[in-house]
N, C-alpha and C positions, 0 to 999 in steps of 0.2 A: 661496586653499585654503578648505578647506569642515571647518567645527567642530561637530560632531554633539552638541547637549545634550539629546537628548528625553528624555521621562518614563522610556521602555523602557532607555533607554542607563542613566539614574542608578540605575535600578532592579537593576543588574548589582551594584552596589557593595554586596555582602553583606560581613560580617565576613570571611569567607573570602577573598574577592576582594583586600578591602583587606592583609589579611595577606600575601596571595602579592604583590601589586605591592610590597610594603615590603620583603621578602625579594630581590626583582629588583633593586630600586632601589638598595639598599645595596652590592650587589656590581656595579652598573653595567651589569647586563644588560638589553637592552631587550626589550620584553614588549607583545605588542598581541595583539588580536583579531582573527581571521582568516576568511577564507571564508564560508559560508552564513549565520552570526551576523550579518557586517557586512551583507551583503546584505538580511537580514530586519529590521534594525536601520533602515538607509535607508530601506526601505517602510514603515517605521513599524509593524511588528509584533514582537512579543515571540519572541525566536530560541527555538527547543525545547532546543537544547545548544548551548554557546557554545566554540569551539574556540580556542587561544591558540598564538602563533608566538613563538619567542625567538632570539635571536642566541647563547644559551648553548648549549653541548652536552650531551646527555645526561650524561654524565660529570659535569661542571660542576654542572648542576640536580642530579644524586643527592647529589653531596657537598655542596652548599647545604643542601638540604632535610633531609639526615640529619643535619647538624651544627645543624641548628635544630629537631632532633626532630619533624619532619614524616612523619607516616606515608605510606610510598610504596605504591602498589597494584600489583602486578604483574599485567599484562597483554599480555604479549607484545609490547608496540609499541616496546619500545626499539631493535631493530634498525634500525626505520623513523625513529628520533628520537624517539619519543613516550615522555613520563613522565607518568604519573598521580599525581599526590599529592591527599591527602585531608587537607582542612582545614575545620574548622566544620562537620562532616556534609554537606560537600560535596566532589564529586571537580574536579577541575581537571586537564585533559587537554592537556599543552603540548608543542609539537614544533618541533624545532630547524629552521631554515632550512635547505633541502635543494636538490640540483641533481640531476637524474636523469642518471646516468653511462650506464645501460645500461636499453633497456626492450625488452619481447619483445612487446608488446601485450596482456600480462595484468598484469604486476607489473614493478616497477624496482629497478634499484641504486643507492643514494642515497649521495652524499658531502654533508657539511655545509657551509654557507657563511654569511658573515654579511651577504650581500646580499640585501635585501627583494626589488629587482626580478628577481634571479634566481630567487627562490623562486616569486614572482607568475608568473613565466612559464612555469612547468611545470605551472599549474593549469588544469583544464578550459576554462571559459568566463569571460568578462571580468566578468559579475556576480557570480562567485565568486572574483574574484582580489583582492579589495580586503583591507586591513588597516586597523586602526582603532586608535590609540594610547588608553592609558587617560584621555588628557586630551581625547578627542572626535576629536583631528586624523585627518583620511581620508587613507591613502596609497594610491593610484589610479595603477597605471602602465599602464593598456589601456584606458582610457574606461570603465571598469565603469560608474561613476555614471551619464554620461550615457545609455548603454546601459539601463540601468535606468529611468531616466526616461522615455525614449523607447522603453520595452517592448520591447527588440531583445535577442534572443540570438544571441551570437556566440562563437565559438571565440577563446581568445588566441592571436594570432600566425596561423600556417597552420593551416587547419581539417585538412587531410591528416596535417601532423606532430603535431597533438594528438591524433589519431583512433588513427593508427599506434601511438602510446605505449601506449594503451589502449582495445581496440574497443569497450569498453562504455560509453564516452565517444558513442558514436552514440544510445544509448539514453537517457543522460543529458541530451544535446541535446534530444530528445523531451519528456523528463519536465518540463524548464525552460520549454520552449515553453508546455507545457500550462498551467505556473503562472503566467506571466509575460506573454506576448504578448497583445496585445489580440485580436487577431481571427487567423482560419486564413490561411495561404497567404501570410505575411509573412516569407519565407526569402530569403536572399542564394543567387541560382543558383549561386555558386563553392561554397557549403558543402554544398548538395544534392548538385552534382556529386561532392563528397570524399566525402559519405557513402555515393553509389551505388558509387564506385569502391573504397570499404573495407568493403562490406556483409559479406563472406565473411569477413573478420577474426573478425565473432561468432561462426562456427563454433567456433572455439577458447575460447570464453569458458564458462564453467560455467554450468549451468542454474539452478544457486541466485542467483547474483550476477545473471542475465537477469531471473528472476522478480522479484526486489527491484525492480529500475527499472519492469518491466512493469506491475505492479500498481499503482506509482505512476502509470503514464501513463493506465491504465483509468479513475483515479480523479479524473484531472485535467479541466482545459479542453479542448476542442478534439480531443476522442478522435476524433471520425469522421473528422476530418482528419488526424490522425496518422497513425491505422492503415490508412489508405489511402494515406499515404504510404510507410508500412513496406512495402505490397505494389509500388508504382510504384519505389521504391529497390531493391527484389529483396532485403529484410533479413527478410522474414517467413520465409521456408523455413528460415532458420538459427538462429531463435529457436522453432522448434518449432509454428507457426501452419500450417494447411492450405494448399497451394498454391492450391487453387480457392476459397478463403473465401468464404462467401455475404456479400457486401458489401450486398444489399440488406436482407437481414435486417438486418444490424449497423446500418443507417442506420435501420431502423424503431425498433429496441431501444435505440438511442441516446438518440433523441427519447423513446421510452416511460419510460426510467430519469431523465430531467432531475427534479432535486430529491427523487428518491426515495432516495438512499445504497444503490445497492446492492453487493453484493461484487463484487468484481474479477472474479470467475468467471463472474458473471451476465451482465455486460457480453461477455466474451470467449466464452460459449458460443454467442452469436448467430452469429457465424464459421464454426461449426461444422455440417456437415450429417450426418454421422454418429457413432457411438459412438467408432469408431477414432481421429477426430480427437481426442478427449479422451485416449484411451489415448497416442497418439504425442507430443501435448502433454506428458503426465506423463513419456514416457521421457526426453524432452528438460530438462525443466525441474525434474522433481522435486517437483512441487507437493505439498501435504499430502493426505492419504487424504479430509478432508473437503472440500477444495475440487475433488478428483476426484470423489467422489459427488454433489457437487451440480452438477457439469456433466454427468453421465452422466443423474442425474436429468430435468434441464433437457432435454436433446436427447429423453429418452425421452416427457417428459409435455406439452411446451409445444404440440402441436398439440392433442390430444385433450382434454386436462384444462382445461378452459373455465367460464365462469361460465355458470349455467342462464339461461336466457329464463325470464320470470314473477317471481313476488314474491319467490323465494328463490335471487338469484343465486349465495350463498356455498356453496349444497348441495354440489355436486361437491367443492370443497374439504375441506370439514368432514367429508363421507363420507370422502376419503380419508384424511384424518388418523383417523378413528375406525376404519378397516380397517387399519391401518397397524400393523405389528409393529416397528417400527423407533423409535430414540430421534431426537430432533431432525428428526420431519418437520415440524413447525411450521415452522422456519424455512427450509425449504427450498420449503415452499408460499409464503411470504413471497416469496422470493426469486423464484419463478413469476409471482406477481402483479407484481412490479415489472417484469419481462422484459415480461410483456404489457401495461404501463402502466395497469394497474387501481389507479389511485391511493386510490379512497375505498373500494374492496374492501378493499384493504390493511388500512387504517385499521380497518375493521369488524373483519377477520379477526385484528388484533394486539389486538382488545379481547375477542374471543371466548376464551372458557376451555372447554377439553374437559370436556362432564358427565361426570359418573360414572353408571354405569349403576346404577340404583336397586334392583335386586332380587338377592337373592344365594341361594346353593345351601340356607342357613338357613331363607329365606322359605319355599322350596317344601317343606321336610322338616317345618315347623308346618302344609303345607296336607295333608301324607300323601303326597307323593312320596317313595318310599324309596329306590328303587335307582340308585346311582351314575349308571347310564346314561341312565335316565328324567330325571335331573336335568339331564345335559349336554345333551339332546336339547331338555328344555324351556327352559332358560337360552337355548340359542340361536335358538327358535321366537321367544322374547321379546325378545330382542336385535334381531330383525329387525323386529320390530312397532316397538318402540323406535325404531329409525333412520326407518323410514317416518314415523314421528311428527314428524322432525326434531326427535327427542331431546327432545320436550316431554312426553309420558308420564310419571307419576309411578309410585310404587309400587302403589299402589290400582289404578289404571287397569290398570296391567300384571298384578296378579295376577286381575282379573277376565278380564281376556283369557284368563288360562289357562286359568279355569274353560269357557269357550267353547270353546277348542282341546281 
């Protein structure tokens, strides 16, 4: 048996967790860390959030916490068996072990159990199906630890059964593949077969749930391989991607953006040929307004808004920002530079601050230009001169210019 005693594990034992553990121990209920947190701890990482599983029913937990004067946070998890307790400024999400009685490919009706293996059996992937006792003891019914060490992503039990319980698991398979697998193409043929046969089930999954997973896939490793796989396995059409996505452009852009931390939409837009592709994605996935605007911006400008030859490669981008009437044009330009793979221009651009135009109407009045209309025209002309100078001319030079005009 494997016993974990890593610093990351020890760090979990806050005053809050110690109090929780004590309460469960007093009542003889078993309490273990579950799922993703176990996977992270075994990989030597600090888990983002820690979920707990227990043999106690929600009613028993409520009873125990209430009589100990512990505050419960109501977040509607109770019918799935989850209670959230708050101790020492920390929330603890604790879920009763359960068995899926009925599943419809989207959600499950559950009944409670005290059998740890039965609970592990209904989880999606072997690397997510382990439990860790608070003494560091690992409970691993499906060889999840072996798979994690060998960087293998596998469904618990039969792939097709797991997928049919919740079709979103197809995308979760891809997401964890991108997080854990060492190289592209290391799949069990039977798994890919099961995914292909069940791809259509994704049509019934809400766009919001799909988009959460897809974004994580787009920012993970092997993104090129995984998206190509989505096309090969007939998944693309059910999750809002264009049927004839341009995979060559996608190849180019996924190379360009390595190490540049692009937004998910920047990566995805390389599949799109026309702006309707962005609209269709939005209809299916309900992406945010900002994401949609970024997609439309990239489709529109990726071809013709490129660096200038000569000493000022950034000028076209700077001019675009100066002429733009919209907020956050800067961040869209950064994403465009990532898309184009212009790493050093991106860095320069991020250091550039938008200069402010040095001349005001007040300056012109002092020089004797009086009518509002003339001031407007003069300011416009000076702005043009200033732009031509690469925004370098100062107030004096511009006002001299005005005399000539």
